[in-house]
C-alpha positions in Angstrom: 71.7 119.3 22.8 70.9 120.0 26.6 71.5 116.2 27.3 74.9 116.4 25.7 76.0 119.5 27.6 74.8 118.0 30.8 76.7 114.7 30.1 79.8 116.7 29.4 79.5 118.6 32.6 79.1 115.3 34.5 82.2 114.0 32.7 84.2 117.1 33.6 83.1 116.9 37.2 84.1 113.3 37.5 87.5 114.1 36.1 87.9 116.9 38.6 86.9 114.7 41.6 89.4 112.0 40.4 92.1 114.6 40.1 91.4 115.9 43.6 91.2 112.5 45.0 94.7 111.7 43.4 96.3 114.9 45.0 95.3 113.7 48.5 95.7 110.0 48.0 98.3 107.8 50.0 99.4 106.1 46.8 100.5 109.5 45.5 102.2 110.5 48.7 104.0 107.2 49.1 105.1 107.2 45.3 106.6 110.7 45.8 108.4 109.6 48.9 109.8 106.5 47.3 110.9 108.4 44.0 112.5 111.2 46.1 114.4 108.7 48.1 115.6 106.9 45.1 116.8 110.1 43.3 118.4 111.4 46.6 120.1 108.0 47.1 121.4 107.8 43.7 122.9 111.5 43.8 124.4 110.8 47.3 126.1 107.6 46.2 127.4 109.6 42.9 129.0 112.1 45.1 130.5 109.3 47.4 128.6 110.7 50.5 128.9 108.5 53.5 125.7 107.1 55.0 123.8 107.7 51.7 121.0 105.5 52.6 120.4 107.5 55.9 121.0 110.8 54.3 118.6 110.2 51.5 115.6 110.1 54.2 116.1 113.8 54.7 114.3 115.0 51.8 111.5 112.3 52.3 111.1 113.4 55.8 110.7 117.0 54.5 108.0 116.1 52.1 106.3 114.0 54.6 106.2 116.6 57.2 105.0 119.1 54.6 102.1 117.0 53.6 101.0 116.4 57.1 101.0 120.0 57.9 99.2 121.2 54.7 95.7 120.0 55.8 95.9 122.2 59.0 97.3 125.1 57.2 94.6 124.8 54.5 91.8 124.9 57.2 93.3 128.1 58.8 93.6 129.9 55.4 90.0 128.8 54.3 89.0 130.2 57.8 90.8 133.5 57.4 89.5 133.9 53.9 85.9 133.3 54.9 86.0 136.1 57.4 
């Protein structure tokens, strides 16, 4: 019984570690960026926006900038919460 509980905890911890790794992975960031670009591009084309290919980069740039700034903000937040 104790072995089963320990194994269940180890499996849960492994899932949590993988979820955390996914959240900070380049694969996730690139995937979100590409999908955001495609959706924005389709919308801009549908509404006949000139230079749609260029304008679709705006939400992607916002996403990339936000993800680059979040680690720094997280460190500041953690430091503040510890004090």
